[in-house]
N, C-alpha and C positions, 0 to 999 in steps of 0.2 A: 676518503680522500680529502674532503673538506676540512676535517679535523686535522689531518696531517699537514695540510697547507697552512691552516690558521696558526698551528703551533710550531711551524717550521721544523717538523720532524721528517727529515729527508728519507730515512730508511722506511718509515711507515708509508710515506707517499710513494716511494719506489715500489713497495710491495703492493699497494693499491693499484698502481698503474699496471703491474704484472697481472693482477686479477682482471682488470679491464680488458687487457689485450687477450688474455686467455679465455674469457667468457663474456664477450661483448653482449650477446643476446640476454644473458642472465643479468648483467649490470643494467641494461636498458629497461628490463622488466622489473627491476627492484623498486621498492617504495622511495628510496632516497635519490633516485635518478633525477626527479623533478628539481630537487635542490641543487644538484650538480649542474643542471642545465642553466641555472641562473648565474653561474660564474663563467664569464667569457674566457678568463685566463685558464681556468681548469679545463674547460672544453678544448681550448687550443692545445694544451699540453696532452690531453687524451688523444686528440686527433694526430698529433705529432708522434706519439707513442704507437698508435695504430699504423701510421704510415711507415715507421721504422720497422715494425714487425712484418709488414707486408713485403718489405724489401729483403726480408730474411737476412738482416744484418744484426745479429745479436749484440748486446752491449759488450764491450771488450773487457775481458778480465785477464788479458795477456800481459806479458812483461813489458819492459821498457821500449820494445819495438813499436808499440802503439802509443803515440803521444796525443791522441785525440781524447783528452781528459773529459770532455763534455759527454762522450758516449759511454764512459766507464761507470760502473755501479759505485754507489757511495762507499760500500765496504772496501772496494778496490782502491778508491781514492784515499780512504783513511789508512789503508795498509801502506800505500806509497808515502804518505805524509809521515807516518810513524817511522818508517825505515829511514827517512831523512832527518828524523828528530824534530819534526815540526808539529804544531798544534793540530789535533785531529777533530776539534769541535767546530760546528757551524753548518750552514746550509751547503748544499751541493755546489752552488755558485761560489761560495766562499772557499771551499776546498779546492775547486778548480783554479780559482784565482791564486791561492797560496802555492799550489804546485807550479803554475806558470811563472810566478814571481821567483820561486826557488830555482827553476830551470834557467830563467833569464839571468839570475845572479851567477850561476855556475858558468854560463857562456861568457859573461863579462869578466870573470876572474881568469878564465882560460885565455881570453882574447887579449 
């Protein structure tokens, strides 16, 4: 997860978070966990992922009815961007921002 964060690799980071949520005890027992504990931002993200998993609200992969882009997986965000003909590269935050901007532009054109 540290490598994924340092290299801004959103898909790898998402997969690492899934491993954390799926095997918390195993992750905590691993050798690399001490390094992860040194990063407050990663720990905060891991705790948020854990809290979301405990609420049994999976990340949305549904269609346009769910506009909560922050909860969507990177793959889904990229699919939505590609369908709109927009750039699919960047961090999850960049993808979310791009989708929101595109949605805002559509509303302005209609309005």
